[in-house]
N, C-alpha and C positions, 0 to 999 in steps of 0.2 A: 493246273499245278497240283501235284500230290502233296497231301499233308504228311507230316513226319509223325508216325505213331509213337515213337519213343519220346519225342518232345512233348506231345500231347499227354501221354501217360505220366510223364514226369511232372507236368504242370498240374494234372489232376491230383497226383500224389502229394505234391507240395501244398496244394490248396486244402486237401483233406487234413494233412498234419497241422497246417496253420490254423484251420478252423477248430480242431480239437484243442490246440493250445489256447486259442483265444477264448473258447468256451469255458475251459477250466479256469482261466484267469478271470473271466467275467463273473463266474459263480463265486469264486473266492473273494473278489473285491466287493461285489454288490450285495453279497449275502453275509459273509463272515464279518466284513467291516461295513455293514450297511448304514450304521449311524454316521460314520465319517463320510461315506459315499453320498448319502442323501444330503448332508450339509454342504458338501462340495458342489454338488449339482444344483442345489437350490440357490446358493449364493452366486454361483457362476451364471445361472440363467437370470437371476435377479439383476446382477450387474449388467448383463447384456440388455435386458428389458429397459433398464434405466437409461442406457445409452440411446436406445431407440426412442424412448420418451423425450429425451433432451433434443434429439434431432427433430422429432415431431413438433415440439413446441417452437423450435426455431423456424421450421418450414411454415407452420401456421402463421407465425408473426410476420414472416416475409411475405406471405400471400396477403395478409391484411394491409401491409404497407403498399404492396403493389397495386391493390385495387382501391386503396384509400377508404377502407371500410370504417363505419362508425360502430363501436361496440359498447356494451354496457359493463362498466367497471365500478363495483361497490355501489350499485344503484344509480350511477350517473352515466350518461352517454358521453363518450369521448371519441375524438377522431384519432385513428391509429397513427397517422403521419405526424401529429403534433403532440401526442400525449406522452409525457415523460413517465407518468405513473404506469401506463401500459408497458412501456419499455422496461421499467423497473420490475414489474410483476413477471413478465416473460423472461427477463434476464435472471431473476431470482429462481424461477422454475427450472431453467437450464442449469444454473449453478447447483441447485439442490440435487437435481437428477444426476449430474455428473459426479458430484461429491459422494452421493449414495452409491453410484456405480463403482467409484474408486474404492470405497470401503468394502463393498460386497466382493469385489474382485480380490482385494487384499485378503479377506477372510477365506475366500475359496483357495487362494494360493497357499496360505499358511496351513490350512487343513490338508491340502494336497501333500505338503512336505511331511506333515505328521503321518498321513496315510502311507507315504513312501517308506518312512522309517518303520512303522508298525508292520508293514508287509514284509520288509526286508528281515526284520527280527523274527517274524513268524516263519519265513522260509528257512532261516538259519536254524531255528529251534527244531523245526520238523526234520531237517536233514540230520542234525545231531541225534535226535531221538531215534530215527530209523537206523542210523549208523551204529548206534549203541544198543540196538534191540537184540543183538546176538544172532540174528538170522543172516543167511548168506545174501546180502543185499548188493545190487548193482555190480555184478562181476564184470571187470573189463573184458574186452574181446578175447584176450589171450588167457583168460581165467586166472590171472594173478590178482592178489588182493589189492585194494585201493591203498596207495601210499599216501604219505602226509600231504604231498603237493596236490594230489587229486582231491583229497578230503577238503583241503583249504579252498580249492576252487569251488567246490560245492557249497561249503558252509559260508564262505565269505564272498568270493567273487560272483558266483551264479546267484546267490541270494541278493547281493547288491544290485545285480542286473534286473532281477525281478522287481525290486523296489523302484528302480528307475523306470522300468517299463510300466509299472502300475501308475506312476505319476503321469507318464505320457498318455496312457490309456484313459485315465479319468479326465484328463484335461482335453482329450479329443471328443468327449461326449457332447459337450456344449456346442462346438462347431458343427458336429454331425447333426444335432437337432436343429440348429440354425439353418443348415443347408436344406434339411427336409422341409421345414416351414417355408423357406424362401422358394423352393421348387413348387410347393403348393400355390403360393401367391403368384408365381410366374405363369403357371398353367392357367390360373384364373384370369390373369391379365391378357395373355397372348399365348395360346396353346401351341400354335404352329412354330413360332420362334423358339419357345421353350423346348419343343421336340428336337429342333436342330441343335440346341445347346446340349441336350442330353446325349445325342449321338456323337457330338464332338468330344464330350467328356468320356464316353465309352472308348473312343479311339485313343484318348490320352492314357487310359489304364494300361494299354500295352506297353507304353514307354515307362510308366511307373512300375510295372512288374519287372521289367528288365533292370531298372534302377535298384529295386529292392533285392533282386538276386545278386547284383554286384555288391550291394552293401553286406549281405550275408557272406559272400565269398571273401570280401576284404576282412571280415572278422575271423574267418577260418585261417586266412593267411597270416593274420597277426599272431594267432596262437601257434601256428606252425613255425614262424620265424623268431618268436620271442625268446626261446631258450638259447638259440645261437647268438642273437643280439646281446643277451645278458652275458653270455660267455665272452664275447668280444670286448664288451665294456670292462669286465672283470680283468681280462688279460691286459688291457691297456692301463688300467689303474695299477696293477701289479708291476707293469713295466716302468711306470713313472716313479714307483716307490724306490727303485734302485738307480735312478738317474744320478749321474755324477755332477751335473751342473746345477748349482743352487742359485736361485734368484733370477733365473732366465724365464721370462713370461712370453717370449715370442713363439708363435706357432711354427712348428717344423713341418717338413714335407710329410712325415709320418702322422703328425697330428691331423693334417688336412685330409690325408688319405684314409684316416680311421673312419670317418663318416661316409666314405665311399666304399667301404668294405662290404662284402657280400651280405653278412648277417645284419649289420646295422641298416644298410641301405634297403634291403628287402623288407625289414620290419617297418621302417619309416614309410616306404612306398605302400605297404599294405594298410598302414594306418591312414595315410592320405586317401587311399581308395575307399576305405570304410567311411571316413568323415565326408568325403566329397559326394557320396551318394545322396546325402540330404540336400546339398546345394543343387545337385542335378535334378532332384525331385522338384525343388522350387523353380528351377529354370523351366522345366516342362510345364509346370502349372502356370507360370507367368506368360509363357508363349501362347498357351491355349486360352488364357485369360484375355490376352490382347486380340487374338483371332476372333474369339466369341463376341467381345464388345464391338469389334469392327463389323461383324456380320449383323449383329442386332441393330446397331446404328444405321447401317446401310438399309436393312430390310424395313424397319419401322420408320426410318426417316423418309424413304421413298413413299411409303404409304401416307405419311403425314403430308408430304408435299402435294401428292395428287388429291388427297381428300380435304386438305386444308384444316385439319383438326387432329387432336390427339397428343399435343405436346406435353400436357400434364401427365398423361398415361406413360409416355416415354420416360419422363423423369422418375416416376414411381417404379417403372419396370427396371430402369438402370440401377436404382437404389436397391431394390430387392435382388437384382442380379449380382450386385456388388457383395451383399451379405452372403448370398449363396455360394459364389465362387471363392470368396475369401475363406469361408468355412470349409469348403471342399479342398482348397489348397492346404489349409492347416491340417485337415484330416489325412491327405495323401502324404504330406511331409512327416506326420507322426507315424504312419504305417511304415514308411521307409526307415525312419529312425529306429522303430521297434525291430525291423528286420536286420538291422546292424547287429543286434544281440540275439538273433534267432538261434545260432549254434549253441550258445550258452543256455538259452531258455529250454531248448529241446534236450540238451544233456541233463539238465536238472529234472525235467519232466519224465524222461526215461528212467532216471534214478528213482523218482517217487513212485512211478507206476510199477516198476519191477520190485521195489521194496515193499510197498504197501500191500501187495497181493499176498505176501507170505508172512507178514509180521503180525497179523491178527490171530493166527492159529496157535493155540496152546494145548496140544493133546497131552495125554498121560504118558509117562515114560514107558518104553518097551522093555520086555524081559531080555531080549537079545538084539544085537545090531550086526549087520553084515558089512564087511569091507571087502572090496574086490579090486584086484590089480588090473591094469590095462593089458591089452593084447601084446604090446611090445615091452613088457616088464623086464627087469634085470634077470640075468640068467639064474636059474635055480629058484626063482621066486614062487611062492605058493599062489594059487589062483584066487583064493579067498580066505577069510578068517572071520571069527565071530567074537564079538565083545559081550561079555556077561559080567555080572557082579563078581568082583575079585580080579578082573583082568588088569594087568599092569603093562602098559605099552610105552615104548620109546618111539616117538614120531620124529623123524629127521626130515626137515623141510626148510626152505629159505625164508619162511614167514615168521616174523616176531609175534609172539602171543600178546594180545591185548584185547580190549573190548571191541575194537573195530574189526579185528581179523578173526575172531573166534568163529563167526559164521562161515567164513571162507574155509577155515581149517576143518570144521565139521563137515562141510559140504565136500571137501576133498576126500575125507575118510568114508563117510556113510551116505553121501548124497544120492547114490544110485537107488536107495530104497525110498519109496514114496512116503513122506511124512516122518522119516527117521530123524532128519535134522531138527525139525520142529519139536519132536518128542525129546530129543537129547537136550535141546536148549531150554526146555521147560523145567529141567532138573539139573542145572549146571552150576559149578562154582569155579571161578578163576583164581589162580594163585600167581600174581605178578607183583612187581614192585610199583605198579601204577595204582595200587590200592587207594581208593578215594575215601574221604571221611566227610560226610555231610555235616557242616557246622551247626545245623539246626537240630541235630540228634545227639544223644549221648554217644560217646566214643564206642562203647561196646556194641550198641545197637547199629551204629553206622558201619562198622567193619564186620559184623556178624558174629561177635563173641557171645558166649552164654551170659545171661543177665547177672549172675553172681560172680563172674570172673573179675579179678582185680589185677593191678600191675604186679603184685607180689607173686601171683600165680604164673605169670609170664616169666618173671625173673627166676622162679624155681625151675621152670621147664628149661630155661637157657643157662642154668647155673654153671659157672666155671668157664663161660665163653665171653668174648668181647661184646657179643650182642646183649648179654644181660646188663653190662655196664651202660650201653647205649639206651636200653629200655629205661633204666633208672634215671638217666640224665634227661631224656627227651620226652617221656610220657608222664602224665599226672598219675597220682596214686588211685584216684577214683575214676573209673571208667563210666560212671553214671552221669558224668558231666560232659557237655559238648566241648569241642576244641575248635578254635577259629582256624580259618584257611591258612593264614600266614604261619601260625605255629605248626600246623600239620605239614606245611611245605618244608619246614626245617627238619622234620623227622627223617632220619637216615633211611634210604630206600631198602636196605636190608632189614631194618626194623619193621617197616611196612610189610615187606615180604613175609617175615616171620609171623606177623599178626594174621595175614591172609592164610598162611599155612596152618596156624593153630585153629583159626575159624573153620577151615575146611574139615578138620577132624571132628567138629562139633555140629555142623549144619547137616540137615537131612537132604542131601543131594546125591543123585545117582552118579553123575559125572564130575570128575575133578581134573581140570587141566592145569598143569604146572609149567612155569617158565624154567627150563633146565639151567640156563646161565646163572640165575640167582640160587636155584636149589643146590647147585654145586658148591656155592660159598657157605651154605649152612653147615655148621659143625656136624660131622658124620653121626655122632651118637644122637643128637637132636633130630637129625633128618630121618634116621631109621626108626626112631620112636614114633615120630609123627606119621611116617608112611605106614607103619604097622596099624595105626588107628584107621587107616583108609583101606584096610584089607577087604572090606565088603563093598567097595566102590569100583567103578571103572576109572582107572587112573591113567591119564595120558600125559606123558612128560615130553614137552615140545622142545626140541633142540635144533640149533642151526649148524651143528657140528657132528660128524660121525665119531669123534673121539669120545662121546658120552656113552657109547655102547658098553654094556656090562657093568655099569657103576651103580645101577639102581634095582638090581634083582628083577629086571623086566623079563617077562616070559615071551614077549613078541617085539619085533622091530619092524617098523613100517617106514618106507621112504616115499615121500611125495614131492612132486614138482609140477608147476604150472596147473595146479588144481586137480592133479590126478595122482593116484597111487601107482608108483612104478616098481614097487618091491615090497614083498611080505615074507618074513622069515624069522628065524631065531637069531640071537646075538652071534652065534658061530657062523651062520649064513652071511651076515653083514660083514664080518671080518674077511671073508673070502672075496667080497666085492667092494671093499672099503675104498679102494683107489677110484673105481668108477663113480661111487657115490660122492666122494670129495670133489671130483672133477665137475660133476653136475651141480653140486652146491656152490662151488666157486664161481661158475658161470652165472648161475641164477642170482646169487648175491650181488655180483657185479652189475647185472642188469637192473636189479631193484634199486641199488644205490644211485645209479645213473638216472633212473626215472624219478626218484625222490628229489634229486637235485634239479632236474629239468622242471618238475612241477613247481618247486619253490621259486625258480627264476621266472616262470611264466606268470605267476600270480600278479606281480606288479604291473605287467603289461596289460592286464585285463581291466584295470581300474584307472586308466590314465586319461580318459576323456569323458566329457558330459554330452 
């Protein structure tokens, strides 16, 4: 029978990816959180040893009763079968050992929960830090920027899965060590029978592998069907909102058919498949457990019958076999459970690897940056253009400007030049209404204003506008004092945007990226005054509408879509192709909004089971 190269290659590839993921997880847990890990493992092994000690005391006492031995207790010889004191001592020993085991197991469990939380928080913080680094991180396959739903999956959903897997992984170490120790004891007692047991265990790994693959497939199907299921639920809730019958609680045919609809049923079937994988793994382990015990009893029992001795060794062998197989069963069940979350773990790891390789480089800014159009650019487009100090560019694309998308935007513009995105990011200032204010810092320092600037300076700059009134009402007079998060959240977005714009004129940055939707709302006289102060910078005004052309004295217009520049030219050139640009933007914006909605719907589906 010929082997299937494709299947073998796929298996090898899966195994390699799995081992890389497991290795990175192991290093992070056992090194970064080594204190927690050592405490968990020490108390877990201690609890197991106390259980074994309790069983050992009970077995020794049973043997003393069986043989009617005379033992020395507190300097006195007593007969085991009639001594209440010996019974009390052995009973107390078993009680103390089991109580200590219970306490150590509890401590191990509590520390595992803490480790799960710490690791989840660490993964969330790392994702946020990389997302906000300003570098083009984790571009989706179609080169669109990550929307809110995808970011939420990384920061909340996938980080939570990492915490859950960390808990499973650390809890599986003690059973794994138990299995190794038990196998050593089994080889010492009866090597031939143990070899048969190991061969049977290897056969069972084939079935466990198939179960693990099914678990991962179930997880993928859950993500695939979650948006449709959420949409069906929402439609049903909205339909009930307009029902004309009040007070009727009876199920109708449509109510019963609702849970049989394609989206809901497919999602529930996928979840069942995902969760059933763990039970299938237990079933395989239990079947092989039964077969192995039968083979061992048959083999050793026949030997004992013919030789007339070895019953004690059989009992010890079965006891060691029990610990070994139970530990192995727990280990295989854990591996299957971890594989349920493999798609999410791999997605997060891909994000980390792709992001971390570029986020540590901070080169000096370049004197000039090249932007190139694609081969299938809009008609009349220039092939390339150069950004230098004083360039003012209107960038039209479906991407909203913020800290998470700035890397994607820069990569769309100048990503063809090696190192250019990193160089631009090292000297960049964003002007958006998302301006943050660290409550631990003075307001001026937090938003980048000069040290001597006060509220009255902002008011004079905005004099005669409604923004000046909002600044007076919403900001303190002294910018040298911090502002708490709740107070900052109440500040009007346009006031925050104005502060970011004023700060841009004073900070020493080569690039300034502005959100055109907010810039349009700034009074014209204030806007022109501040833009003149940026005459020695590379200013890119990011707009999601072609209607912005010609309003900001821009010397160049660039159109980008799907992470590529599809047009370069003058404002007059854009007017000639405005209809084509608006059609492209309308289609792209519609796709982005749909993706954002689907991502938000999918988030709840990922956190629904333990």
